[in-house]
N, C-alpha and C positions, 0 to 999 in steps of 0.2 A: 499448584500447577493447574488444577481444574478451574479455579477462579480466573486465572490468566487466559485460559482457552475460552471460557465463556465471555470474558471482557473483550478480547480481540474479535471473537465471532460477532458479538453485538455491534462493535464498531464497524466491522466490515459490512454487516447487513445494513446498518444505518447509512453509511456513506454510499453504498451501491444503490440502494433504493432512492436516496436523495438525488443522486445524479440522474437516475432513470426518470423520476418525477419532474426534476428541473428541466430536462430535455423536452418532455411532453408539454410542460407549461410554457416553454418558449416557442412552441409550435413545431417542434421536430416530429418527424414521422416515427412510428413504432420501431422501425429498423435502426434508425439513428439512436433512439433512446436505448435500445438493447445493446448496440455497439458501445455506446458510452458506458453502460453498466458493466459490460464485460471488461472494458479497459480500466474502469475504476477498481474492479475486483483485482485485476492483475497488478495494477499500480499500487494498490493497498498492500498486496502481498509482498511486492518488492520493497516497499517502505518498511514493512514488518521484518523483512530479512535482516535489516540493520539494527532493529530493536532487539532481536532475539539472540544476538551473539552472547550476551550475558543476561542471566535471569533478572538480576536486580541492579547490576552496575550500569552506570551512565553510558549511553551510546555515543555521547559527544566526546568521549576519550579518544585520543589519537590511536590507541591500540585497536579500537573498534573499527576505525576507518582504514587503518593500514595493515591490520593483523591477518586478513584473509583475502588475498587477491582473487581467489576463486569466486567470491561473492560478487566482485565487479564483473568478472567474465560472465557469470550466470545472469547478472542483471543486464548486461549488454545483449546477450543472446535472447533473453526474455523480451527485452524492448524491441529488438529486431523482429522477432516472431510476431509480436503484437502489432507492429507497424505493417508487417506483411498481411496479417489477418484483417487489418482495418482498411488498407489502401490498395492491395493487389486485386485487380478486377476478378480473376477466377475465384479467389477466396471470398470476395464479396458475393459472387453468384452462388457459391456453395453454402455459405453461412448466412446469407442475407444481411450482410453488414453494410454500413455506409461510411464514407469518409467523414471524419470529425473536423470541425473548424477549430481555429486557435482558441476561441473562447471556451469551447468544451474542454480542450486540453488544459487550459489554465484552471478551470474549476476542478478537474480531476486531480491535477498535481497539487492544488491548494488543499483539497480534502485529504489527499494521501499524506501531505505534510502535517495537517491537523491530526490525523490518526497517529502518525509517528509521535507527535508531541503529547498526545493523550496517553499513549503507552509509556512514554518517558515520565509523565506525571505520575502514573500508577506505580512505576518502578521507584520513583523518588519517595512516594508515600510508603512503600514497603521498606525502603532503606531507613526512613525516619522511624517507623514503628519497630524495626528490629535493631536499630542503632548501628547499621552497617555503613562503612565509608562509601563514597560515591563510585570508587573504582575498584571494588572488591572483586578481584579476579576469581575468587573461590566460588562465586555465585553463577557459574556458567550454566546455561540451559542445557 
């Protein structure tokens, strides 16, 4: 469990700082880079929400996608709050955030999907090493 926590933490740090640096390198101001970094962190957590349903079982199973409707509700609420944080003028003034363009969102979503796949690869490796089937429901986190 500690190794999973360390692995996911490192992935989150890497993708968050990557987005921050990428925004600065493309000429964005510091507020836009910070906004992108916060959105990367939240989007990465949202992606991990679907990884973590089972500790080693494959997240591409239908039970992972349909087994917990609350995850979708929380994901929708989280997305709404992040959009509010990013685009609502009073929130921009309070938190010094900036609106992100479509390119920034594409990079954020792509990195979140990459993070999701990296965690799935780690889970596949654990299944292989332990000889567990891909949909082992006894391996819940």
